[in-house]
C-alpha positions, 0 to 999 in steps of 0.5 A: 940272150939277144945279141943286138946287131951293130958294130962297136967294142966294149968300153973300158972302166972309168977311173972316175965315179960319176955321181947322180946330180939334179943339175940341169943345163940353162940352155932351153931348146929352140923352137919349143914352147911349153906351159910349165917353167921347166917342162921345156927341158924336162924331155930334153934331159930324159934320154941321158944316162944316170947311175942305177944302183944295180951291181953284179950282186943285186939280183934279178927282178922278181919277174925275170924268169917270166920275161921271155927273150924277144927277137931283136933284129936291130942294133942297140948301142951306147956311147959310154963316156966312162963317167959313171961308176961301172958297178952301178951303170945300167948301160954297162950291165946290159953290155955284160949281158950281150944286150948292148954294143958300145960305140966309139966317140966320133963313130956315127950311128945310123938309127935313133939316138936319145940325146939332149941335142934331139930335134923332136920327141920320140913317137910312133912315127920313128918305129920304122927307123928303130926296126931298120936301123936301131937305137943308141943312148948317151951314157954319161953322168948327170954331174958332168953333163956339160962335158958331154961332147954331143957333136961327136955322137952323130946321127941323122935321127936325134930324139928326145924323151917326153916327161917320165918319172925315174924308178931307178934307186938313185933317182926314184920319183924324180922327173926325167932322171932316167937310167940308160935302161929306162930310157931304152925301155921307154922308147921300146914301149912307145914304139910298140916293142913292149916285150922288149921293154919288159925284157931289158928292165927284167935284168934289174931288180927294180926294173918292173917298177918303171912301167908301173910308175909310168904306165898311164903316160907311156900309153898316152905317148904310144897313142900319139902319131908324131912328136908334136902330139907327144909334146902336147900330151906331155904339156896337158899332163903337166898342166893337169898335175899343176892344177891338182896340186894347187887344188890340194893346197887350197883345201881347208884344214878342217879340225877332226870330227867328234868320231875321229877324236874319240877314236884317237883317245 
């Protein structure tokens, strides 16, 4: 198992089991303009942890044996707010595998941090920061999002994730409600660390589905040179999706053809 660099200690278990929620804060990010109604907060929330329902006995992914252990020479860490069910928390599972370090609240992290307090989107221009200083995530419950003390999770590189769809069993198919491991894997993939993304996801029985579900978008984001281009690509995708949905709604409801009627009889 890779032992990511970085100081920290394993967090204790929470007495409260956070439950997944679609609740979103009303505050919109300043200085950002998006075309669709909620796409301006979509990427803001994507870096947060939600429950993944992967307990100790849930097994590995079918591709786990084939996932080679990559060389990881940077820190991978999280602030664990102990809001989620420890049996379902993907961040804690990674910590148990020695693939994640836990930071104390108030402890400064020098690398990238996926947080709703981010000032720009993750992009290839962040690769050097990842390789030199590592990455951390905020592990919290969606149901208690407003309680998260973001000001106590300090970093010079706060980042957002763009629009992606969750593959974890609790929020499968829901935009941006990513688990901790999905948020990390998305960042690794966008920054060119695809083997690392697949390796982290391989620890979960559903992990391979995340790349399959988002591969086109991830490749688009990975080709962007900076955060502004990522946002443009995200908005273009959302606009096209909206147009396609509208076209499907406008399709006439034709009666079945004579051959279809005969087949159904």
